[in-house]
ROKOLRO-340081 format. One record per atom (N, C-alpha, C): residue number from 0; residue in one letter; x, y, z. Coordinates in steps of 0.001 Angstrom, whole numbers, padded with zeros to 6 digits. Layout:
% residues N
+-----+------+---------+---------+---------+
!  nr ! rest !      px !      py !      pz !
+-----+------+---------+---------+---------+
! NUM !    a !       X !       Y !       Z !
...
+-----+------+---------+---------+---------+
***
This chain:
% residues 75
+-----+------+---------+---------+---------+
!  nr ! rest !      px !      py !      pz !
+-----+------+---------+---------+---------+
!   0 !    x !  031890 !  048456 !  060364 !
!   0 !    x !  031452 !  049769 !  059261 !
!   0 !    x !  029799 !  048665 !  059093 !
!   1 !    x !  029100 !  050003 !  059590 !
!   1 !    x !  027265 !  049567 !  058997 !
!   1 !    x !  027545 !  050725 !  057631 !
!   2 !    x !  026088 !  049754 !  057257 !
!   2 !    x !  025175 !  050885 !  056291 !
!   2 !    x !  025534 !  051859 !  056407 !
!   3 !    x !  024617 !  052904 !  057126 !
!   3 !    x !  025171 !  054286 !  057234 !
!   3 !    x !  026520 !  055177 !  057147 !
!   4 !    x !  026946 !  054006 !  057465 !
!   4 !    x !  028891 !  055032 !  057078 !
!   4 !    x !  028626 !  054771 !  055763 !
!   5 !    x !  028790 !  053335 !  055006 !
!   5 !    x !  028877 !  052995 !  053521 !
!   5 !    x !  028162 !  054524 !  052897 !
!   6 !    x !  026282 !  055005 !  052949 !
!   6 !    x !  025533 !  056155 !  052652 !
!   6 !    x !  027379 !  056802 !  052406 !
!   7 !    x !  027913 !  056964 !  053913 !
!   7 !    x !  028086 !  058527 !  053926 !
!   7 !    x !  029104 !  057748 !  052853 !
!   8 !    x !  030007 !  057558 !  052637 !
!   8 !    x !  031413 !  056992 !  051367 !
!   8 !    x !  030662 !  057205 !  050190 !
!   9 !    x !  029594 !  057421 !  050542 !
!   9 !    x !  028828 !  056541 !  048468 !
!   9 !    x !  028467 !  058274 !  048487 !
!  10 !    x !  027904 !  059235 !  049341 !
!  10 !    x !  027669 !  060486 !  048937 !
!  10 !    x !  028695 !  061071 !  048653 !
!  11 !    x !  030165 !  060866 !  048715 !
!  11 !    x !  031250 !  061904 !  048838 !
!  11 !    x !  031558 !  061933 !  047276 !
!  12 !    x !  030925 !  060934 !  046328 !
!  12 !    x !  031518 !  060880 !  045041 !
!  12 !    x !  032679 !  060383 !  044426 !
!  13 !    x !  033692 !  061021 !  043959 !
!  13 !    x !  034496 !  060160 !  043556 !
!  13 !    x !  035727 !  060475 !  044032 !
!  14 !    x !  035593 !  060871 !  045642 !
!  14 !    x !  036592 !  061125 !  046986 !
!  14 !    x !  036122 !  059817 !  047571 !
!  15 !    x !  034783 !  059681 !  047452 !
!  15 !    x !  034874 !  058880 !  048263 !
!  15 !    x !  035065 !  056922 !  048229 !
!  16 !    x !  035090 !  057368 !  046697 !
!  16 !    x !  034750 !  055421 !  046082 !
!  16 !    x !  036141 !  054797 !  046251 !
!  17 !    x !  037064 !  054731 !  046945 !
!  17 !    x !  038481 !  054411 !  047269 !
!  17 !    x !  037775 !  053555 !  048681 !
!  18 !    x !  037170 !  054331 !  049512 !
!  18 !    x !  037272 !  054355 !  050788 !
!  18 !    x !  036450 !  053855 !  051162 !
!  19 !    x !  034513 !  053396 !  050282 !
!  19 !    x !  033859 !  052932 !  050076 !
!  19 !    x !  034999 !  051287 !  049428 !
!  20 !    x !  034935 !  051310 !  048707 !
!  20 !    x !  035750 !  049730 !  047821 !
!  20 !    x !  037114 !  049303 !  049272 !
!  21 !    x !  037208 !  050242 !  050092 !
!  21 !    x !  038463 !  049038 !  051394 !
!  21 !    x !  036955 !  049047 !  052084 !
!  22 !    x !  036352 !  050068 !  052605 !
!  22 !    x !  035292 !  049018 !  053488 !
!  22 !    x !  034379 !  048395 !  052878 !
!  23 !    x !  034019 !  047676 !  052211 !
!  23 !    x !  032846 !  046401 !  051389 !
!  23 !    x !  034032 !  045631 !  051488 !
!  24 !    x !  035351 !  045857 !  051272 !
!  24 !    x !  036409 !  044579 !  051205 !
!  24 !    x !  036528 !  044337 !  053184 !
!  25 !    x !  036560 !  045067 !  053434 !
!  25 !    x !  035999 !  044333 !  055102 !
!  25 !    x !  035336 !  043817 !  055587 !
!  26 !    x !  034503 !  043767 !  054550 !
!  26 !    x !  032543 !  041891 !  055343 !
!  26 !    x !  032505 !  041279 !  054098 !
!  27 !    x !  033544 !  040366 !  053508 !
!  27 !    x !  033589 !  038717 !  053564 !
!  27 !    x !  032007 !  039206 !  052346 !
!  28 !    x !  030481 !  038828 !  052598 !
!  28 !    x !  030192 !  038849 !  052106 !
!  28 !    x !  029335 !  039758 !  051209 !
!  29 !    x !  029414 !  040951 !  051827 !
!  29 !    x !  029285 !  042555 !  051049 !
!  29 !    x !  030466 !  042556 !  049499 !
!  30 !    x !  031637 !  042318 !  049343 !
!  30 !    x !  033129 !  041714 !  048822 !
!  30 !    x !  032312 !  041314 !  047856 !
!  31 !    x !  032252 !  039914 !  047941 !
!  31 !    x !  031880 !  038878 !  047345 !
!  31 !    x !  030539 !  039209 !  046239 !
!  32 !    x !  029670 !  040177 !  047450 !
!  32 !    x !  028470 !  040212 !  046232 !
!  32 !    x !  028316 !  041581 !  045452 !
!  33 !    x !  028962 !  042000 !  045272 !
!  33 !    x !  029479 !  043033 !  045107 !
!  33 !    x !  029369 !  042501 !  043932 !
!  34 !    x !  030872 !  041774 !  043127 !
!  34 !    x !  032263 !  041210 !  042953 !
!  34 !    x !  031310 !  040209 !  042071 !
!  35 !    x !  030027 !  039131 !  042560 !
!  35 !    x !  029361 !  038673 !  041730 !
!  35 !    x !  028472 !  039523 !  040754 !
!  36 !    x !  027731 !  040378 !  041853 !
!  36 !    x !  026875 !  042147 !  040474 !
!  36 !    x !  028161 !  041907 !  039651 !
!  37 !    x !  029132 !  043048 !  040088 !
!  37 !    x !  029687 !  042882 !  038600 !
!  37 !    x !  030252 !  042403 !  037923 !
!  38 !    x !  029803 !  040724 !  037648 !
!  38 !    x !  030960 !  040009 !  037328 !
!  38 !    x !  029440 !  039521 !  036143 !
!  39 !    x !  028945 !  039617 !  036426 !
!  39 !    x !  026973 !  039382 !  036134 !
!  39 !    x !  027326 !  040362 !  034596 !
!  40 !    x !  027629 !  041230 !  034920 !
!  40 !    x !  027378 !  043223 !  033860 !
!  40 !    x !  028578 !  042390 !  033236 !
!  41 !    x !  029854 !  042231 !  033175 !
!  41 !    x !  030642 !  041670 !  032113 !
!  41 !    x !  030071 !  041082 !  030854 !
!  42 !    x !  029338 !  039845 !  031352 !
!  42 !    x !  028932 !  039229 !  030598 !
!  42 !    x !  028997 !  040734 !  029341 !
!  43 !    x !  028435 !  041677 !  029567 !
!  43 !    x !  028325 !  042609 !  028177 !
!  43 !    x !  029089 !  043398 !  028150 !
!  44 !    x !  030701 !  042695 !  028716 !
!  44 !    x !  031539 !  044173 !  028059 !
!  44 !    x !  032702 !  044763 !  028410 !
!  45 !    x !  031368 !  044406 !  030216 !
!  45 !    x !  033161 !  045522 !  031641 !
!  45 !    x !  033805 !  044730 !  032200 !
!  46 !    x !  033752 !  043782 !  032040 !
!  46 !    x !  034168 !  042792 !  033146 !
!  46 !    x !  036399 !  041712 !  032102 !
!  47 !    x !  035980 !  040951 !  033029 !
!  47 !    x !  035816 !  040379 !  033993 !
!  47 !    x !  036671 !  040954 !  035738 !
!  48 !    x !  035947 !  041308 !  036337 !
!  48 !    x !  036100 !  042360 !  037665 !
!  48 !    x !  036761 !  041211 !  038502 !
!  49 !    x !  037594 !  041580 !  039145 !
!  49 !    x !  038885 !  040976 !  040120 !
!  49 !    x !  039273 !  041864 !  041927 !
!  50 !    x !  038245 !  043189 !  041777 !
!  50 !    x !  038949 !  044087 !  042990 !
!  50 !    x !  037647 !  044549 !  042951 !
!  51 !    x !  037001 !  044876 !  044331 !
!  51 !    x !  035802 !  045739 !  044561 !
!  51 !    x !  036407 !  047075 !  044318 !
!  52 !    x !  038086 !  047402 !  043865 !
!  52 !    x !  038063 !  048985 !  044026 !
!  52 !    x !  037292 !  049489 !  042149 !
!  53 !    x !  037155 !  048308 !  041842 !
!  53 !    x !  037131 !  048916 !  040074 !
!  53 !    x !  035984 !  048390 !  039636 !
!  54 !    x !  035050 !  047240 !  040351 !
!  54 !    x !  033805 !  047386 !  040869 !
!  54 !    x !  032801 !  048608 !  041111 !
!  55 !    x !  033571 !  048907 !  042241 !
!  55 !    x !  032673 !  050444 !  042933 !
!  55 !    x !  032928 !  051626 !  041383 !
!  56 !    x !  033819 !  051557 !  040753 !
!  56 !    x !  034049 !  052752 !  039394 !
!  56 !    x !  032855 !  052089 !  038950 !
!  57 !    x !  032573 !  051496 !  038133 !
!  57 !    x !  031912 !  050523 !  037412 !
!  57 !    x !  030482 !  050139 !  037388 !
!  58 !    x !  030403 !  050087 !  038412 !
!  58 !    x !  028858 !  049507 !  038666 !
!  58 !    x !  028165 !  051039 !  039557 !
!  59 !    x !  029353 !  051793 !  040222 !
!  59 !    x !  028631 !  053373 !  040867 !
!  59 !    x !  028251 !  052680 !  042569 !
!  60 !    x !  028954 !  053783 !  043318 !
!  60 !    x !  028920 !  054145 !  044453 !
!  60 !    x !  027749 !  053442 !  045381 !
!  61 !    x !  026489 !  053922 !  044537 !
!  61 !    x !  024751 !  053843 !  044957 !
!  61 !    x !  024345 !  052768 !  044821 !
!  62 !    x !  024989 !  052570 !  043862 !
!  62 !    x !  024212 !  050391 !  043897 !
!  62 !    x !  025422 !  049900 !  044570 !
!  63 !    x !  026660 !  049822 !  044861 !
!  63 !    x !  027124 !  049326 !  046208 !
!  63 !    x !  026198 !  049209 !  046765 !
!  64 !    x !  026301 !  049968 !  048061 !
!  64 !    x !  025237 !  050271 !  048453 !
!  64 !    x !  023990 !  049982 !  048351 !
!  65 !    x !  023309 !  049672 !  048342 !
!  65 !    x !  021921 !  048550 !  047771 !
!  65 !    x !  022454 !  047233 !  047296 !
!  66 !    x !  023574 !  046713 !  047328 !
!  66 !    x !  024253 !  045227 !  046885 !
!  66 !    x !  024584 !  044794 !  048462 !
!  67 !    x !  025157 !  045782 !  049260 !
!  67 !    x !  025623 !  046187 !  050368 !
!  67 !    x !  023774 !  045599 !  051332 !
!  68 !    x !  022990 !  046473 !  051861 !
!  68 !    x !  022051 !  046421 !  052557 !
!  68 !    x !  021117 !  044791 !  051527 !
!  69 !    x !  021133 !  044106 !  050482 !
!  69 !    x !  020624 !  043504 !  050433 !
!  69 !    x !  021417 !  042276 !  050976 !
!  70 !    x !  022376 !  041872 !  051203 !
!  70 !    x !  023314 !  041288 !  051923 !
!  70 !    x !  023331 !  041059 !  053228 !
!  71 !    x !  022988 !  042401 !  053954 !
!  71 !    x !  022800 !  042862 !  055224 !
!  71 !    x !  023657 !  041499 !  056599 !
!  72 !    x !  024982 !  041514 !  056017 !
!  72 !    x !  025922 !  040894 !  056820 !
!  72 !    x !  025797 !  041388 !  058855 !
!  73 !    x !  026404 !  039974 !  059501 !
!  73 !    x !  025478 !  040897 !  061213 !
!  73 !    x !  026725 !  041843 !  061511 !
!  74 !    x !  026036 !  042905 !  061989 !
!  74 !    x !  027069 !  044125 !  062995 !
!  74 !    x !  027997 !  043821 !  063688 !
+-----+------+---------+---------+---------+
***
């Protein structure tokens, strides 16, 4: 799964959120980073987050793609 595919899923809105979460879960660097960012936000009343799918809903698909871009694991 590449960044382009994540972007396509993010553009699908709610319909793509579940697929986006599943895709992110397949890459340990991405899932770890998304949960880390989501749990930082949890300090302000949103969490804690233990699942990527919930983090995708709260953070938003675009934010999740940006996190994946920052991590950039080998494809």
